[in-house]
C-alpha positions in Angstrom: 179.7 74.0 176.6 181.7 75.1 173.5 181.6 78.7 172.6 179.6 79.7 169.5 181.2 83.1 169.1 182.7 83.8 165.7 186.4 84.3 165.6 187.5 87.7 164.4 190.6 88.1 162.3 193.7 89.5 164.0 194.0 93.3 163.7 197.2 93.0 161.6 195.6 90.6 159.2 192.6 92.8 158.7 194.8 95.8 158.0 196.8 93.8 155.4 193.6 92.7 153.6 192.4 96.3 153.7 195.6 97.5 152.1 195.4 94.9 149.4 191.8 95.9 148.6 192.8 99.5 148.5 195.5 98.6 145.9 192.9 96.6 143.9 190.6 99.7 143.9 193.5 101.8 142.6 194.3 99.3 139.9 190.7 99.2 138.9 190.6 103.0 138.5 193.7 102.8 136.3 192.2 100.0 134.2 188.9 102.0 133.8 190.8 105.1 132.7 192.8 103.2 130.2 189.7 101.5 128.7 188.2 104.9 128.3 191.4 106.1 126.6 191.2 103.1 124.2 187.6 103.8 123.4 188.4 107.4 122.5 191.2 106.3 120.3 188.9 103.8 118.6 186.5 106.7 117.9 189.3 108.6 116.2 190.2 105.6 114.0 186.6 105.3 112.9 186.3 109.0 112.1 189.6 109.1 110.2 188.7 106.1 108.1 185.1 107.0 107.1 183.5 110.1 108.4 180.0 109.2 107.3 180.5 105.4 107.2 178.9 102.5 109.1 180.6 100.4 111.8 181.4 97.7 109.2 183.4 100.2 107.1 186.2 100.4 109.7 185.9 97.0 111.4 189.1 95.1 110.5 189.1 91.4 111.5 192.8 91.1 110.5 193.7 93.9 112.9 191.7 92.4 115.7 193.5 89.1 115.1 196.9 90.8 115.5 195.8 92.5 118.7 194.6 89.1 120.2 197.8 87.4 119.2 199.9 90.1 120.9 197.8 89.8 124.0 198.4 86.0 124.1 202.1 86.4 123.4 202.7 88.8 126.3 200.6 86.9 128.8 202.6 85.4 131.6 199.8 84.6 134.0 198.2 84.1 136.4 195.2 84.3 134.0 195.0 81.7 131.3 195.4 82.8 127.6 191.7 82.0 127.0 190.6 84.3 129.7 192.9 87.1 128.6 191.7 86.8 125.0 188.1 86.9 126.1 188.7 90.1 128.1 190.4 91.8 125.1 187.7 90.6 122.7 185.0 92.2 124.9 187.0 95.5 125.2 187.4 95.7 121.4 183.7 94.7 120.9 182.5 97.5 123.2 184.9 100.1 121.7 183.7 99.2 118.2 180.0 99.4 119.1 180.1 103.0 120.5 178.2 104.5 117.5 176.3 101.4 116.3 176.9 97.7 117.0 177.7 95.3 114.2 174.8 93.2 113.0 175.7 89.5 112.8 173.4 86.9 111.2 173.7 83.4 112.5 171.9 80.0 112.2 169.3 80.3 114.9 167.2 80.3 116.9 168.7 81.5 120.1 170.7 78.9 122.0 172.5 77.3 119.1 176.3 76.7 119.1 176.5 79.1 116.1 175.3 81.9 118.5 178.1 80.9 120.9 180.5 81.1 118.0 179.3 84.6 117.2 179.9 85.8 120.8 183.3 84.1 120.9 184.5 85.9 117.7 182.7 89.3 118.0 182.1 89.7 121.7 178.8 90.6 123.3 178.5 94.2 122.0 177.0 93.1 118.7 173.4 92.7 117.5 173.0 89.0 116.9 170.3 88.2 114.3 169.0 84.6 114.6 168.0 83.2 111.1 166.1 80.1 110.2 168.7 78.5 107.8 172.2 78.8 106.4 170.7 80.0 103.1 169.1 82.9 105.0 172.4 83.9 106.7 174.0 84.2 103.3 171.1 86.1 101.8 171.0 88.6 104.6 174.7 89.3 104.4 174.5 89.5 100.6 171.7 92.0 100.8 173.5 94.2 103.4 170.9 93.5 106.1 173.6 91.9 108.2 177.2 93.1 108.3 178.6 89.6 108.7 177.3 86.1 109.1 178.5 83.0 111.0 177.8 79.5 109.7 179.1 76.0 110.6 181.5 74.5 108.0 182.8 71.2 109.5 182.9 69.1 112.6 185.8 66.9 113.8 183.5 63.9 114.1 180.9 64.3 111.4 182.8 66.2 108.7 181.7 68.9 106.3 178.4 70.9 106.4 177.8 70.6 102.6 175.1 73.3 102.5 177.6 75.9 103.6 180.0 74.9 100.8 177.2 74.9 98.2 176.2 78.5 99.0 179.6 79.8 98.0 179.0 78.4 94.5 176.1 80.7 94.1 177.2 83.9 96.0 179.9 86.5 95.8 180.5 86.6 99.5 183.9 86.0 101.1 185.2 84.2 104.2 186.4 86.8 106.7 187.3 84.6 109.6 187.0 81.3 111.3 186.0 80.1 114.8 186.7 76.8 116.5 184.4 75.8 119.3 184.6 72.7 121.6 181.2 71.1 121.5 179.6 69.5 124.5 176.1 67.9 123.9 173.5 67.6 126.6 170.4 65.4 126.5 167.6 67.6 127.9 163.8 67.4 128.3 160.9 67.7 130.7 161.1 64.1 131.8 163.0 62.8 134.8 164.8 59.8 133.3 165.8 58.0 130.1 162.9 55.6 130.4 160.4 58.3 129.5 162.2 59.4 126.3 160.3 58.3 123.2 162.1 60.5 120.6 165.2 62.7 120.4 165.2 65.8 118.3 168.4 67.6 117.2 170.3 68.8 114.1 171.5 65.9 112.0 175.2 66.7 112.9 174.4 66.5 116.6 172.6 63.2 116.2 175.7 61.9 114.4 178.1 63.2 117.0 176.2 61.3 119.7 175.3 58.2 117.7 177.3 55.8 119.9 175.8 57.1 123.1 172.3 57.0 121.7 172.8 53.4 120.5 173.8 52.4 124.0 171.4 54.3 126.1 168.4 55.0 123.9 168.4 52.3 121.2 164.6 52.3 120.8 164.0 56.1 120.8 163.1 57.7 117.5 165.7 60.1 116.2 164.3 63.2 114.5 166.6 65.5 112.6 165.5 69.2 112.8 166.8 72.5 111.5 168.9 73.3 114.6 169.5 72.0 118.1 167.6 75.0 119.5 164.6 73.9 117.4 164.9 70.5 119.0 164.9 72.1 122.5 161.8 74.0 121.6 160.0 70.8 120.6 161.2 69.1 123.8 159.6 71.9 125.7 156.3 71.6 123.9 156.0 67.8 123.2 155.5 65.0 125.7 158.0 62.3 125.4 160.5 64.4 123.3 164.0 65.0 124.4 166.6 67.2 122.7 170.3 67.3 122.2 171.8 70.8 122.5 174.2 73.0 124.4 173.7 73.7 128.1 172.6 77.2 127.3 169.6 75.9 125.4 168.3 74.1 128.5 168.3 77.4 130.4 166.6 79.3 127.5 163.8 76.7 127.0 163.3 75.7 130.6 164.4 72.1 130.3 166.2 69.8 132.7 169.5 68.1 131.8 168.9 64.4 131.7 172.5 63.4 130.7 175.5 65.7 130.3 178.3 65.6 127.7 177.0 62.7 125.6 179.2 63.4 122.6 181.1 60.3 121.4 184.5 62.1 121.1 186.0 64.0 124.0 187.7 66.5 121.6 184.5 67.1 119.5 185.0 70.5 117.8 183.1 72.4 115.2 184.6 75.0 112.9 182.5 78.0 111.9 183.1 80.5 109.1 182.6 84.3 109.3 181.2 85.5 106.0 181.2 89.0 104.7 181.3 91.1 101.5 185.0 92.0 101.3 188.4 90.4 101.1 190.9 91.0 103.9 194.5 92.2 104.1 197.1 89.8 105.6 197.1 89.4 109.4 200.4 87.5 109.6 198.9 84.0 110.3 196.2 83.3 107.7 194.4 80.7 105.8 193.1 80.9 102.2 190.1 79.1 100.8 189.9 78.6 97.0 187.1 77.4 94.8 188.3 75.8 91.5 187.4 73.4 88.7 189.8 71.7 86.4 190.0 72.9 82.8 188.9 69.5 81.5 187.7 66.1 82.7 190.6 64.1 81.4 192.6 61.7 83.5 194.9 63.5 85.9 193.2 66.9 85.4 193.0 67.6 89.1 196.6 66.6 89.6 197.7 69.1 86.9 195.5 71.8 88.4 197.2 71.4 91.8 200.8 71.1 90.6 201.6 74.9 91.1 200.9 74.6 94.8 203.6 72.0 95.2 206.0 73.8 92.8 205.8 77.0 94.9 205.9 75.4 98.3 202.3 76.1 99.2 200.8 73.7 101.9 197.3 72.4 101.1 195.5 71.4 104.3 192.0 70.5 103.0 190.1 69.6 99.8 186.4 69.0 99.4 184.4 68.4 96.2 180.8 69.4 95.5 178.6 68.9 92.4 178.7 72.0 90.2 175.1 71.3 89.1 176.1 72.6 85.6 176.3 69.1 84.1 176.5 65.5 85.2 179.6 64.4 87.1 181.1 67.9 87.1 182.6 69.1 90.3 183.8 72.2 92.1 186.7 71.8 94.5 187.2 73.8 97.7 190.8 73.9 98.8 192.3 75.3 102.0 195.9 76.4 101.9 198.3 77.9 104.5 199.0 81.6 104.1 197.4 84.7 102.5 196.7 85.1 98.8 198.9 88.3 98.7 202.0 86.5 99.9 204.5 86.4 97.0 205.0 82.7 96.6 201.2 82.0 97.0 200.3 84.8 94.5 202.6 83.1 91.9 201.1 79.7 92.6 197.6 81.0 92.3 198.3 82.8 89.0 199.6 79.6 87.5 196.7 77.6 88.9 194.2 80.1 87.5 195.5 79.6 84.0 194.8 75.8 84.3 191.3 76.1 85.7 187.9 76.6 84.1 186.7 78.1 87.4 188.9 80.0 89.9 188.0 82.1 92.9 189.6 83.2 96.1 186.7 82.7 98.5 188.7 84.3 101.3 192.1 84.9 102.9 191.4 85.3 106.6 193.0 85.0 110.1 193.3 81.5 111.5 191.1 80.7 114.5 192.7 81.9 117.8 192.2 79.4 120.6 
């Protein structure tokens, strides 16, 4: 009969493991002490910048971007860059929130991808405020009820979120940052299989990003566009026959089962989010600038003449979108993304020349590019 006794590690091996654990404990103590030192230094920075100010008064996104880039540059493993950046983001978030956490408005309710973008950019030591619409996010930041807001701007599959662009036409807010988030969509509901799905609720962008999968697997199910994926998950929880498309977190929040995972049509499906605030930022060293412009007239070639200074001064334009100005018929406002910061010498010269040719000119923001 075979023995059922558990084998015990050799004495030498046990001692070696014990020594390694003792070294880990010592390193942990050093890390803890250094984090506390950093927190105290952060307090001193806050006091020196604005004795009676709020957290937002000494929060500097451009400085945080520099810290994160340095962390990635010196990382030689074994942790991946993404893991190192997440650790440093949380340390900075906790240090900043010692007196009072930042208030961040986002397109809610809880469980949306926008909430995930908030946590990726600001860390978990913030007060996240779920709001019912993109318009509300802008309004709360404009009124000072939120320090910053996070809103979707474009998806690699479905393109631009026009409502976000339109809000910049009617507000004085600025872009203070951007977040790129890989998007995985899950079909979720209370039913056990696809045969019981009568309708699918999700944000219009999510429905579009999963169009091919839905056509193949649920061709007869009604598709209902709602204000957010989380709202779709809430309906799936409360309505018989309703399934939702949302992130995996929403299934946990709303108590739903995952019927099918990762149903997005494109493997690299990515959404870009903007961080909006009330101030322009200083250069971080690797920035993007967003402009809002209109040509000085409607004649042939007006847009080409408007953009000539960018080419003349060697400024790289990476994106252009048009939106109706709503001032008169067939009159448009153009949103232009360029590489670099508006304060860089060659860009400042290009923008000064461009401004002279435009009937409308505004730097919506110069902000650090998304980091991983």
